[in-house]
PyMOL commands that place a pseudoatom at each C-alpha (Angstrom):
pseudoatom trace, name=CA, resn=UNK, resi=1, chain=A, elem=C, hetatm=0, pos=[67.504, 116.573, 81.513]
pseudoatom trace, name=CA, resn=UNK, resi=2, chain=A, elem=C, hetatm=0, pos=[66.535, 113.276, 82.764]
pseudoatom trace, name=CA, resn=UNK, resi=3, chain=A, elem=C, hetatm=0, pos=[65.192, 110.693, 80.401]
pseudoatom trace, name=CA, resn=UNK, resi=4, chain=A, elem=C, hetatm=0, pos=[63.602, 107.213, 80.960]
pseudoatom trace, name=CA, resn=UNK, resi=5, chain=A, elem=C, hetatm=0, pos=[65.820, 104.383, 79.801]
pseudoatom trace, name=CA, resn=UNK, resi=6, chain=A, elem=C, hetatm=0, pos=[65.072, 100.488, 79.558]
pseudoatom trace, name=CA, resn=UNK, resi=7, chain=A, elem=C, hetatm=0, pos=[67.890, 98.062, 79.964]
pseudoatom trace, name=CA, resn=UNK, resi=8, chain=A, elem=C, hetatm=0, pos=[67.525, 94.361, 79.096]
pseudoatom trace, name=CA, resn=UNK, resi=9, chain=A, elem=C, hetatm=0, pos=[69.857, 92.595, 81.125]
pseudoatom trace, name=CA, resn=UNK, resi=10, chain=A, elem=C, hetatm=0, pos=[71.588, 89.515, 79.248]
pseudoatom trace, name=CA, resn=UNK, resi=11, chain=A, elem=C, hetatm=0, pos=[71.868, 86.857, 82.149]
pseudoatom trace, name=CA, resn=UNK, resi=12, chain=A, elem=C, hetatm=0, pos=[70.684, 83.377, 81.988]
pseudoatom trace, name=CA, resn=UNK, resi=13, chain=A, elem=C, hetatm=0, pos=[67.269, 84.523, 82.209]
pseudoatom trace, name=CA, resn=UNK, resi=14, chain=A, elem=C, hetatm=0, pos=[67.237, 88.066, 80.391]
pseudoatom trace, name=CA, resn=UNK, resi=15, chain=A, elem=C, hetatm=0, pos=[65.409, 90.562, 82.331]
pseudoatom trace, name=CA, resn=UNK, resi=16, chain=A, elem=C, hetatm=0, pos=[64.120, 94.189, 81.780]
pseudoatom trace, name=CA, resn=UNK, resi=17, chain=A, elem=C, hetatm=0, pos=[64.590, 96.993, 84.001]
pseudoatom trace, name=CA, resn=UNK, resi=18, chain=A, elem=C, hetatm=0, pos=[63.903, 100.667, 83.814]
pseudoatom trace, name=CA, resn=UNK, resi=19, chain=A, elem=C, hetatm=0, pos=[65.624, 103.816, 85.179]
pseudoatom trace, name=CA, resn=UNK, resi=20, chain=A, elem=C, hetatm=0, pos=[66.231, 107.349, 84.686]
pseudoatom trace, name=CA, resn=UNK, resi=21, chain=A, elem=C, hetatm=0, pos=[69.331, 108.903, 82.925]
pseudoatom trace, name=CA, resn=UNK, resi=22, chain=A, elem=C, hetatm=0, pos=[71.526, 111.014, 85.109]
pseudoatom trace, name=CA, resn=UNK, resi=23, chain=A, elem=C, hetatm=0, pos=[74.511, 111.398, 82.534]
pseudoatom trace, name=CA, resn=UNK, resi=24, chain=A, elem=C, hetatm=0, pos=[74.546, 110.287, 78.996]
pseudoatom trace, name=CA, resn=UNK, resi=25, chain=A, elem=C, hetatm=0, pos=[77.650, 110.719, 76.397]
pseudoatom trace, name=CA, resn=UNK, resi=26, chain=A, elem=C, hetatm=0, pos=[78.099, 109.045, 72.967]
pseudoatom trace, name=CA, resn=UNK, resi=27, chain=A, elem=C, hetatm=0, pos=[79.588, 105.862, 74.307]
pseudoatom trace, name=CA, resn=UNK, resi=28, chain=A, elem=C, hetatm=0, pos=[78.305, 105.529, 77.913]
pseudoatom trace, name=CA, resn=UNK, resi=29, chain=A, elem=C, hetatm=0, pos=[75.441, 106.222, 80.170]
pseudoatom trace, name=CA, resn=UNK, resi=30, chain=A, elem=C, hetatm=0, pos=[74.981, 106.500, 83.990]
pseudoatom trace, name=CA, resn=UNK, resi=31, chain=A, elem=C, hetatm=0, pos=[71.480, 105.875, 85.036]
pseudoatom trace, name=CA, resn=UNK, resi=32, chain=A, elem=C, hetatm=0, pos=[69.701, 105.535, 88.349]
pseudoatom trace, name=CA, resn=UNK, resi=33, chain=A, elem=C, hetatm=0, pos=[67.318, 102.651, 89.050]
pseudoatom trace, name=CA, resn=UNK, resi=34, chain=A, elem=C, hetatm=0, pos=[65.704, 100.624, 91.921]
pseudoatom trace, name=CA, resn=UNK, resi=35, chain=A, elem=C, hetatm=0, pos=[66.976, 97.296, 90.296]
pseudoatom trace, name=CA, resn=UNK, resi=36, chain=A, elem=C, hetatm=0, pos=[70.268, 95.613, 91.087]
pseudoatom trace, name=CA, resn=UNK, resi=37, chain=A, elem=C, hetatm=0, pos=[72.539, 94.994, 88.094]
pseudoatom trace, name=CA, resn=UNK, resi=38, chain=A, elem=C, hetatm=0, pos=[75.901, 93.340, 88.727]
pseudoatom trace, name=CA, resn=UNK, resi=39, chain=A, elem=C, hetatm=0, pos=[79.098, 94.883, 87.405]
pseudoatom trace, name=CA, resn=UNK, resi=40, chain=A, elem=C, hetatm=0, pos=[80.338, 93.344, 84.128]
pseudoatom trace, name=CA, resn=UNK, resi=41, chain=A, elem=C, hetatm=0, pos=[76.779, 92.308, 82.959]
pseudoatom trace, name=CA, resn=UNK, resi=42, chain=A, elem=C, hetatm=0, pos=[76.153, 92.784, 79.386]
pseudoatom trace, name=CA, resn=UNK, resi=43, chain=A, elem=C, hetatm=0, pos=[72.851, 95.188, 78.571]
pseudoatom trace, name=CA, resn=UNK, resi=44, chain=A, elem=C, hetatm=0, pos=[70.778, 96.332, 75.653]
pseudoatom trace, name=CA, resn=UNK, resi=45, chain=A, elem=C, hetatm=0, pos=[69.873, 99.748, 76.135]
pseudoatom trace, name=CA, resn=UNK, resi=46, chain=A, elem=C, hetatm=0, pos=[66.664, 101.818, 74.898]
pseudoatom trace, name=CA, resn=UNK, resi=47, chain=A, elem=C, hetatm=0, pos=[66.710, 105.463, 75.560]
pseudoatom trace, name=CA, resn=UNK, resi=48, chain=A, elem=C, hetatm=0, pos=[63.908, 107.689, 74.671]
pseudoatom trace, name=CA, resn=UNK, resi=49, chain=A, elem=C, hetatm=0, pos=[64.445, 111.523, 74.269]
pseudoatom trace, name=CA, resn=UNK, resi=50, chain=A, elem=C, hetatm=0, pos=[61.620, 113.650, 74.300]
pseudoatom trace, name=CA, resn=UNK, resi=51, chain=A, elem=C, hetatm=0, pos=[61.294, 117.465, 75.257]
pseudoatom trace, name=CA, resn=UNK, resi=52, chain=A, elem=C, hetatm=0, pos=[57.919, 119.312, 75.321]
pseudoatom trace, name=CA, resn=UNK, resi=53, chain=A, elem=C, hetatm=0, pos=[56.556, 119.831, 71.778]
pseudoatom trace, name=CA, resn=UNK, resi=54, chain=A, elem=C, hetatm=0, pos=[59.086, 117.719, 69.673]
pseudoatom trace, name=CA, resn=UNK, resi=55, chain=A, elem=C, hetatm=0, pos=[58.316, 114.230, 68.879]
pseudoatom trace, name=CA, resn=UNK, resi=56, chain=A, elem=C, hetatm=0, pos=[59.923, 111.322, 70.797]
pseudoatom trace, name=CA, resn=UNK, resi=57, chain=A, elem=C, hetatm=0, pos=[63.273, 109.696, 69.551]
pseudoatom trace, name=CA, resn=UNK, resi=58, chain=A, elem=C, hetatm=0, pos=[64.248, 106.226, 70.633]
pseudoatom trace, name=CA, resn=UNK, resi=59, chain=A, elem=C, hetatm=0, pos=[67.866, 105.354, 70.728]
pseudoatom trace, name=CA, resn=UNK, resi=60, chain=A, elem=C, hetatm=0, pos=[69.432, 101.877, 70.999]
pseudoatom trace, name=CA, resn=UNK, resi=61, chain=A, elem=C, hetatm=0, pos=[72.863, 100.413, 71.934]
pseudoatom trace, name=CA, resn=UNK, resi=62, chain=A, elem=C, hetatm=0, pos=[74.622, 97.743, 73.854]
pseudoatom trace, name=CA, resn=UNK, resi=63, chain=A, elem=C, hetatm=0, pos=[77.278, 97.595, 76.419]
pseudoatom trace, name=CA, resn=UNK, resi=64, chain=A, elem=C, hetatm=0, pos=[78.707, 96.361, 79.618]
pseudoatom trace, name=CA, resn=UNK, resi=65, chain=A, elem=C, hetatm=0, pos=[77.981, 97.595, 83.186]
pseudoatom trace, name=CA, resn=UNK, resi=66, chain=A, elem=C, hetatm=0, pos=[81.417, 98.621, 84.802]
pseudoatom trace, name=CA, resn=UNK, resi=67, chain=A, elem=C, hetatm=0, pos=[80.226, 100.393, 87.994]
pseudoatom trace, name=CA, resn=UNK, resi=68, chain=A, elem=C, hetatm=0, pos=[77.108, 100.254, 90.548]
pseudoatom trace, name=CA, resn=UNK, resi=69, chain=A, elem=C, hetatm=0, pos=[76.937, 102.736, 93.497]
pseudoatom trace, name=CA, resn=UNK, resi=70, chain=A, elem=C, hetatm=0, pos=[74.387, 103.066, 96.053]
pseudoatom trace, name=CA, resn=UNK, resi=71, chain=A, elem=C, hetatm=0, pos=[72.311, 106.089, 95.941]
pseudoatom trace, name=CA, resn=UNK, resi=72, chain=A, elem=C, hetatm=0, pos=[69.793, 107.401, 98.724]
pseudoatom trace, name=CA, resn=UNK, resi=73, chain=A, elem=C, hetatm=0, pos=[66.227, 105.586, 98.618]
pseudoatom trace, name=CA, resn=UNK, resi=74, chain=A, elem=C, hetatm=0, pos=[67.471, 102.286, 98.015]
pseudoatom trace, name=CA, resn=UNK, resi=75, chain=A, elem=C, hetatm=0, pos=[68.216, 103.215, 94.495]
pseudoatom trace, name=CA, resn=UNK, resi=76, chain=A, elem=C, hetatm=0, pos=[71.422, 102.378, 92.568]
pseudoatom trace, name=CA, resn=UNK, resi=77, chain=A, elem=C, hetatm=0, pos=[73.625, 104.315, 90.160]
pseudoatom trace, name=CA, resn=UNK, resi=78, chain=A, elem=C, hetatm=0, pos=[74.565, 102.175, 86.976]
pseudoatom trace, name=CA, resn=UNK, resi=79, chain=A, elem=C, hetatm=0, pos=[77.402, 103.010, 84.845]
pseudoatom trace, name=CA, resn=UNK, resi=80, chain=A, elem=C, hetatm=0, pos=[77.651, 101.595, 81.486]
pseudoatom trace, name=CA, resn=UNK, resi=81, chain=A, elem=C, hetatm=0, pos=[80.195, 101.753, 78.469]
pseudoatom trace, name=CA, resn=UNK, resi=82, chain=A, elem=C, hetatm=0, pos=[78.582, 101.250, 75.275]
pseudoatom trace, name=CA, resn=UNK, resi=83, chain=A, elem=C, hetatm=0, pos=[79.755, 99.039, 72.379]
pseudoatom trace, name=CA, resn=UNK, resi=84, chain=A, elem=C, hetatm=0, pos=[78.899, 101.767, 69.969]
pseudoatom trace, name=CA, resn=UNK, resi=85, chain=A, elem=C, hetatm=0, pos=[77.371, 104.874, 69.792]
pseudoatom trace, name=CA, resn=UNK, resi=86, chain=A, elem=C, hetatm=0, pos=[73.341, 105.290, 70.464]
pseudoatom trace, name=CA, resn=UNK, resi=87, chain=A, elem=C, hetatm=0, pos=[71.568, 104.596, 67.131]
pseudoatom trace, name=CA, resn=UNK, resi=88, chain=A, elem=C, hetatm=0, pos=[68.202, 105.801, 66.446]
pseudoatom trace, name=CA, resn=UNK, resi=89, chain=A, elem=C, hetatm=0, pos=[65.224, 103.509, 65.633]
for i in range(1, 89): cmd.bond("trace and resi %d" % i, "trace and resi %d" % (i + 1))
show_as sticks, trace
zoom trace
């Protein structure tokens, strides 16, 4: 399943981008986005899990971008290693 995710990219001027998960594990995430995020960027992540009749669960973490790959349609696959496991809010 794919879930929406929001990243706050911690640059000189922090910015927020959105994307969709492709793969999620306890300490990492691969997401697809239109935005460009340089490798080694520090990010804060907010992941929203929702499935049919279940209430939405929002999870937070932070980490570092360690790989960015081009995808069709001018999109980017962004791999992030998390500092700690996702925590529910």
